[in-house]
N, C-alpha and C positions, 0 to 999 in steps of 0.2 A: 684511583683505583690502578692496583695492580695485576695485569694479567698474566699468565704463563704461557708459553709454548713449548711443547717436548717436539722431537725430532722422530717422525715416524716414519719406519721406510716399505718398500714393497715384503720385504719378510715378516715384518711386523702385522702388515694388515692380513697375510696368509694365516696369521694362527692366530689371530684376533676375529672372534665370529660376530661381532657387533659392530665391525667397522667394512665400508665397501668402499672398492677402487673403481674405476669406471672411466671411459671416455665417454664426455659429456662437451654439450654447447655452450660455451660462454661467448656473447654478442655473435659475431659468425663464425669464429675460430671455433675446432676441436681442441679441447684440452684434456688433460688426464688428472682426476679428481679424486682427492680422498675426502669421503663422506665419514665424519667422525663424532661420537656422540660426547668426546673427551673435553671439546672446544665449546668455547661459550662467544666467539666471535669467528667469523669466516676471514681466510687470508688467501693473499693472489701473491704469486712467487714474480719477484722484481724481475725475473726475465721474461714476462708475459706481458707486463705493463705498456710496452711498446707497439704491442699486437692490437690492445684495445680500443683503440681510437678514441679514446676518452680521457678527460681530464680530470686529475681525483680533486675533492674538495675539501677545505679547510674544516677540521672539526672544531666546533664551540671551545671545547676544553680538552686540552691536550692529556693524554694518557701514555701510561708505560706498561709494556710487553717486557716479564722477562724471560729468556730464552734458556733453555737447557745447561748451557753452560754457566747462568748466571748473570751473563751480559742484560742490562737494562736496555731497552729501545723506546726512545720516546716518539708516541704517533703523534702525527698532527694533521695529515692527510688519510682520506679513506676514498674509496672509489664506489661513489653511492648509486644505487639503482641499476647494477651490472644486470643484463638478460642471462637466466642460465633456462637452457631447457633439459628437462630430464623427462625421460617417460612421455615426450612428447607433452609434455607440460611446461609452460612458460611460467618463471616467477623472478623476481627480482631481489638480489641479494647486494649486501653493502661489503665490500672487499679491503682489507687492509693488505697495503703491499710490505711485504716481507720477506727475507731472503729463503726460499724453499729449494729442496736440491731433489726429493725424490717424485714429487707432486707440483702439478701447474696451480693448483689450489686446493684449499684445506677448506670445506663449507661444513658449518656446524650441522650436525643430525637433525636437530629439534626444527630446522626450517623444510626439510626436505621429508620428514619421515612420513605423512600422507601420501607422496607421491612413490617413495619406492617401495610400499608395503601392500 
């Protein structure tokens, strides 16, 4: 399976009505999150990995993510069941580590749509 990732910026969020950017609690740290209806996976910025105090788990079947520049990145580790608090509602998400610049996490909107509406 080949997933695709597009680089979203703060400006993209301001002009796109179906995206939400906000401060959320991930485990015990506060992070800047993008909640995006356009992604099918949720991602964690590589720069945040060390702050999670969790170890990634090997996936059963490696898969590939294609970033906007056309580069393919093989994924074999996922942070499973990471706690996210949104509007005082705790849920668990699986996060794929990836180099993100403008946001600490990019969370699939389908996971949180009932919490933020």
